[in-house]
N, C-alpha and C positions, 0 to 999 in steps of 0.2 A: 061326090063334087067333083066338077071338072075345074081343071087351071087353068087358065087365059094364056093363051097363047104366047109363048116368050116373046120380047120385041126383039125386032133386028137390032144389028150389032152398031148402026147409026142411030138407033134409036133410044140407045142405052145412055144412061150419066155417066160415064167412067170415071170413078172418081179419082184416080191419077192425074186426070185433065179438068179437074173440077176447082178454079181458083180458090173459093170459099173453104173447099175440104182440105186443099193442100196448104194453104196459109194456117188453117185452124191447126193443122197436124205439127206443124214446124212450131207454133207458136206455142202450144203444148209440151211438147219434146225440150223447148227453152227453157219454159216457164218450170218443166219439174225437175229440169239438171239446175235452176238457180235456187229451187226449192231446198237441196240437197245440203246447201249451205247455213242456212235459217233454220232448218229441221234437226240435221245434225249435232247441235251445239248443247251443252249442258241442260240447258234453259230455253227449249226452241220454241218457236212463232210459228203460227200458222201462217198460211199462206194470204188470209184475210187481213192478220193482225204485221205482216212484213209488208204489204202492199200498202196500209194504214198509216205506219212508220215512214215507209217511202215518201209518200204522198204528202205528208206532213213537212217533212224536211225540204220538200221543193215548195211547200205553198202556205204553211203556217200563216195565221192562224185559219183553220176553216169549221163549217158547219158539217154538223153529219151530213145534212143536205148535201152538201156540196162535195163532201169524199164520196158519196154513192155515185154521182154523176162523172168526177174525175175515174174513179176506180172501176166504175163499170157493173159493180157486184152489188148485189139485192139490201136493200135498207136491214134487211134483219142480218146480214152477215158482218155488215157494218158495226151495227149497235153492238153484236156480240165481240166483234173484236175491239172496240173501243171499250164495253167493260170491264174486260179481260186486262186488254195495255192499261186504264185507268187501276185496279187491283193491283198489276204487279208494279206502280207506281211510274209509269214508262208516259200517260198522257194525264194533262188537268183538263176539266169542261168547266168554261167560266159564264154567265149569261152573258148577254149582250147587251149595252144600251139602248139599243133602237128596238128589242123585241125582248121580253122579259120569260118569253116560251125557249127561243133558241141561245144553244149555246156554242161556243165558239173552243176548238180542240186544239191543243198546245202541245208540245214534247215536255217534258219534264228535263233534268238535267242527266237523271237516269236513262227518258229517253234516249236523249242525245248521245249518251254514251255506248247503249248498246247500239244505234244505230251507227254511229261512228267504227264501232270493232267489226261490223259485218261489211262495210263499204268497200276494204282494201282485198278481200274474197271476192266480191260481185264485182268489181272491176276487171280483176285478173279474171273471173269467168268470162268475163265479155270480151277481154282483149284475145282469150281464146277464137272464139266466135267471130272476132273481127279479123283475125290474121288468115281466115277461111277466106277472104276475098281479096280481089286484087285491085290495083290502082283504081281509084275511081269509081269501084263498084258500091264501096258505103255510099258513097251521096249519091247515087243514082237507086239505090234502094231506100234512102230516105226520104227522095225526091217523089218515089213511086208512091209510098206509104202514105206522104203528105198528101198527093193526087187524091186517094180512098179517102182520107180522112176528111179532105173538101167536098167530097162528094157525098157523103154518109151526113156533115156537116148540113149542106145545101139541102138533103132528103127530111132534116129534122130531126138528126143524130139520132135514127134508129139504128 
């Protein structure tokens, strides 16, 4: 079987110059580094559990559907995370007044305690990353990320 001819240098998609790839690699490295905080505890969390706790701390109460949309995790991952967090006593689910099928999720006192124990370490870790940037660069980075968010929101959130 003959192999197709190798494309010219100009026709190759060089990953070091491909923006989606570069952003994904850096984001993955940052998230893996952050995972050391919540995975190295005596009673560790999974990434989906941490993300769920963090989102609830920012936006509670939420439904599972809203958690999926905000976290960009699949509904199966959120469902499992919620079940595990509920077993650990970190969240409760309550029926909503307007839809008997929907349930809102709230952090419990134990969930808030666990979250509050993690936050100082997460903030310290983030400070290390922020220290890599010069004056004005963080604001510029956030402005650029906001521009990408707006672009994808206009496309329908894909």
